N, C-alpha and C positions, 0 to 999 in steps of 0.2 A: 504493500499500498504507499502512495506517495502523498505526501503532504504539499499542498498549493501555497506558495507564501506571494505575498505583494509587498515588495519594500517601496517603503512611502519616508522621504527625508528630504530636506530642502537643500541637503549639501551633496552634490554627485558623488565628491570622494568616500563619503562615508556609504553611501548606496553601493559604490562598487566594492568596498571592503567586505561589507555583508555580502554581497553577489559573490565572492570568493571563496569567503569562507563558508558560506551555505552550499556552494557548489561541490563541496568536498563530503558533504551529508549525503547519503544514498536515499534518504528517504524523503528528503526535500527537493523541491523543486519551484524555483522563484519562475512566478508566471508572469511577471511585470514590474514596473517600475512608475513611481511618480514623484513631481517635486512636493506635489501638495495634497494633501488628504481631499481637497474639495475636486469634484470631476468624477472622482474613483467613488467616493463613499459621500454621504449627504453631510453638509457643513453645519 
């Protein structure tokens, strides 16, 4: 079973770091990124 993850943070470098870290986990899949929660979720 794979857990889908949406990365949301205003700092691209932080998102890239988390993406690299999560890529090592076999049970997690980053399915998207956003600089803001608005637009992806309700604000």
